[in-house]
N, C-alpha and C positions, 0 to 999 in steps of 0.2 A: 504493499500499500504506500501512496504518496502522502507526505505530510502537508500541512496547509500551504506552506510556501511553494512546495513543488507542485501542487495542484494549481496554484495561481499561475505558475510558470506555463504549465500545460494549457490551460484556458487561454492564456494570452497568445500562445502559438496557434491554437485552434481557431481563435476569433479572426486572425489574418486570413485564413482560409475560408471561414464561414462568410465573410464579406464578399469574396470572390465567387464562391460556389454556394448559393443560397439554399440548395436542398441538402447540404451536407450536415450530418449529425456528428456529435462527437464519437459515438460508438462506431459509426461508419469510418470516420477519420482514422480512429485508433486501429481498427481491424485491417484497414488498408495499409497503414503504415508499419504496424508491428504485429498484427494478428492477435491482438489481446484486447480484452475489455479494460474499463478504467479500473475496476477493482483488482485486476490481475497485475496492474503496472507496478514495476519496481523502480527505484531511483536510476538504475542502469538503463531501463527503458527510456526514461525521460532524457537521459544524456544522449542516447542514440537518436531520438527525435530531434533534439536540438542540433546535433550534428548534421542529420539529414537536412533540415531546414536551412542551415547555414552553407552547405556544400552543394546542394541540388537545386536547380532552378525550377521551382513549382513541382515538388513531388506529388502533388494531387492536381492531375495526374496525367496531364497531356504531354509535357515535354520530356520528363525523365520518369522512368518506371519505378514502381514502388517495390519495397521488399517483398510484398505478396506477389506481385506480378514477376519479379525475378525469380521466385520459388516455382511459379507456373512454368516459366521458360525452362528452368533447369530440370523440372519434372518431365516435361516433353523430351527434352535432350536425353535424360537417362534412359528412356524407352528406346531411343535409336541407338544410343552408345552400347547398350548391352547386345543388341543385334548386329551392329555394323562396325563396332570398334572405331568410332570416329571421334575427333576432338571437338570441343565446344566451338572453336573457332570455324572449323569445317562445317559444322552443323548451322551455324548462324549465317555463314556466307552463302550456303547452298539455298537456305530457306527464306532469308530475308536480305541477302546481299550486304550484310554488315558482319564484321569479324569480331567486334568488341561488344560484350553485353552491356558495358557502361554507356555505349552510345544509342542503345534501343530507346524508342519512343513508345508511348501508349499505343500508337497505330501500328508499330511493329509487332507488339504482343498480340494485339487484336487479329492482325493478318495471319500470324503464325497459328494461333488457336483456331482460326477460321478454317485453315486447310487441314489442321490436325483433326478437328471435330468432323470434317467432311468424311473421314474414315479411310482416306487413301494412303497407303504405305508408299510414298513417292520418293523415298530415298533410293532410287534406282539409277542405273547407268544412263538410261534414256533421259532422265531429268537433268542430271548434272553435267553431262557431256556439252549440252548447249544451253547456257544460261540465257534466258530470254530478256533482253533489255528493251522494254517498250518505249523508253524515252527516246529511242533512236528513230521512231516512226513519226512521220508527219502526214496529215491527211487533208485534202481538198475536196469539199463536198460540191458536186456540180448540180445534183438534183436531191431535194429532200422532201419527203412526204411523211404523213403520220405513221407509215408502214416500213419505210426503208430510206436509206441514204445510198446514192451512187456517186462514186468519184474516184479519186486516185490516192494511192499510198506511196510515199516517198521515204527513202532512208537518208537521214542527215549525213552530209559528207560524201554522198554517193550520187551517181547519175541513174541509178536503178529506181524504177518506178512501175507501178502496175495498176490496172483498173480494179476496183473492188466494188462489191455490193454488200451493204450492211442491212441485215434484217433487224428491225428494232424489237421485234417480240415473236419472231418466227424461229423455232428451234431447229437445228440441224446438227447432226453428229458426223464428225470426219473420222472414218475408219481407215487406218493404214494397213489394209489386208485385202488381197484379192480372193480370199476364200469366202464367197458370199454365203454358203451354207452355214459356216460357223458364225459369221456375223448375224444372220437371220435368227440363230438361236438366242441372241441377246434380247430379241423382241418377241419371243414365243409367248410369253405370258403378259405382254402389254396390250392394253385395250385400244389404244390409239391407232389411227390410220397413218400409213407412212408412204411417201413418194421416194423412191430409191434411184439414185444416179451413180453411174460409174465415173471414177476419176483415174488419173494416171497411176497413183499408188493404191487405190482401194475403192471406197464408196462413200457417197454422201447419203444420209437418211434424214429426210425432211418430215418432222411431225406436222401432218395436215389436219389435226383435229382441234387443236387449242393453242393458245398463245402463252408465252412465257416471259418472265422478267429475267433477263440474262444474268444480273448481279445477285439474284436471290439465291440463298443457300439451298433451298429445296429444288431449285432448277438444276444446280450443279450435282446435288445428290442424286437426282433422277437420271441425269446424263451418265454419272458414274456407274449407277446400277445397271445401265444399258451398255456398259462396256467402253465409254469414252476414256481416252488416255489423259494423264495429267497435263500434258502439254497443251492439249486442245482445251481443256478446262482453264488453264491459265489465260489462253487467248480470249476465250469467251468472257470470263470474268473482267478482263481488262479492256476489251475492245467491243464486245458484243458478238452477235452471230454474223461473222464476217467471212466472206469467201471472195477470192480473185475471180475475175471475168475474163482476164487476159492470160495467155499462155506464159509459162514461166521461161525466162530468158535462159538460154543455154541448155534447155531440155527439149528433146524430140517428142513433143506431144502432139498427138493427132487431134486430141480434143481437150478442152478444159473439164468438162463433164458431160455426160450424156444419159438420158433417160433409160432406165431399165425396166421398172415395173412399179405398180402400186399395191400396197397392202391395204385392203379396204375392210374396216370393221363397222361399215355403215355409220360412220360419224365423221365424215369428211366436211371441213369448213371450206366452201367454194371460194370464199374471199382470200383465204390463205393460198389455196391451190392457184388462183389466178395470179397472185403476186409472184409465185414461184415460176409459173409459166412466163411471166413478163421478164423475170431474171433471165430465162432461157434465151430471150431474143437479144440479149446483151453479150452473151458468150462469144468469145473470139473463135472463129472457125478456121 
């Protein structure tokens, strides 16, 4: 327990945060900072709180992570360390592109937990051989409607560009496999209807029954359940349901994608289907 003077010090520290974060309670503050209630605090805990306040810029909680958040990160790391024998720096670099836990922000922790809770064991060779840097891409929209954006994607510092079509809420999954029978098994138990297109490396499966929020966790879980790989999920979460309509430079592509068949469960949304068909008219031949 703290004595009267120590309690006064604690409340003085808390009031500074209470002014800024109006929904903050003392119990919430203490649990986030040191994972204890006021009755459980010791003088040593108060000293730690004073040090945190003096050395970290706003520990509650946008700019620097709290001790509790640090424990969350280390807890997730331990699960991967036991399986893959990786260092903490390697773990952070591959998952959040930061090597120092002391540099993490609240957003970094949120992002890590987002992907962890998605349930994908994505510490795989396919994931970390090619670290995706979305900051290198720039987009120019030529046509925009409530349903889609059509335009160009550029890479900063490069002359490379390609035409793209971005569905705002029409889901498609990019499968990098030519074994259609195996891919079809992913949707055996799915009640939605699908339009299937062949690509250079595999197939695109378009959901033609309902619309989806690309950044919603449930959308990504649904795609993951249907066999989408983590790289495709990264692209969807960051850029939406985007595909290129031009052929890839340096590749002998006979087509960008071409229609194969429809899986009809008597719940096709014709508006969605018409937008996909309009996309077909923009494909480079």
